[in-house]
C-alpha positions in Angstrom: -38.8 46.2 37.7 -41.2 47.2 40.5 -39.7 49.2 43.3 -40.8 48.7 46.9 -43.5 51.4 46.4 -45.0 49.1 43.6 -44.1 51.6 40.8 -42.6 50.1 37.6 -39.3 51.5 36.7 -36.7 50.6 33.7 -33.6 48.9 35.1 -30.3 48.6 33.3 -27.2 46.6 34.0 -24.0 45.6 32.6 -23.8 41.8 31.6 -20.8 40.0 33.0 -18.5 38.7 30.1 -17.8 35.0 31.2 -14.9 33.3 29.7 -14.5 29.6 31.1 -12.4 28.6 28.0 -9.4 27.8 30.1 -10.9 26.4 33.4 -9.6 23.0 32.5 -6.1 24.4 32.5 -6.7 26.2 35.8 -7.9 22.9 37.3 -5.0 20.9 35.9 -2.4 23.6 37.4 -4.4 23.5 40.8 -4.1 19.7 40.9 -0.4 19.8 39.9 0.4 22.1 42.7 -1.3 19.6 45.2 -4.6 21.5 45.5 -6.8 18.5 45.2 -6.7 15.0 46.1 -8.8 12.0 44.8 -11.0 10.3 47.5 -14.5 8.5 47.8 -17.7 10.2 47.9 -20.4 7.7 48.3 -19.7 5.0 45.5 -17.8 7.6 43.3 -14.2 8.8 43.2 -14.2 12.5 43.4 -11.5 15.5 43.6 -11.4 16.8 47.1 -10.3 20.3 47.8 -10.9 23.4 49.6 -13.2 25.8 47.6 -11.5 28.8 49.2 -8.0 27.6 48.1 -9.4 26.8 44.5 -11.0 30.3 44.4 -7.5 31.9 45.7 -5.7 29.9 43.2 -7.9 31.0 40.2 -7.7 34.6 41.5 -4.0 34.5 40.9 -3.9 32.2 38.0 -6.2 34.2 35.6 -4.3 37.6 35.6 -0.9 35.7 35.3 -2.2 33.7 32.3 -4.7 35.7 30.5 -2.8 38.6 28.8 -5.9 40.6 28.1 -6.6 41.0 31.8 -3.3 42.8 32.4 
């Protein structure tokens, strides 16, 4: 990586370990709780929801349902 001064420097970071294996369960539980409704978007039928509500739901769901996170 080059710094603002143009000098090249080594940069390291820790990669985030992403586990999306239970996202289907999170979505299903969110919908069961009334978090999403079906509605038209153009010629398609889509799930309509507040993204903030979905993120807030997942933020609570993940620690409660992934024992390795507790």
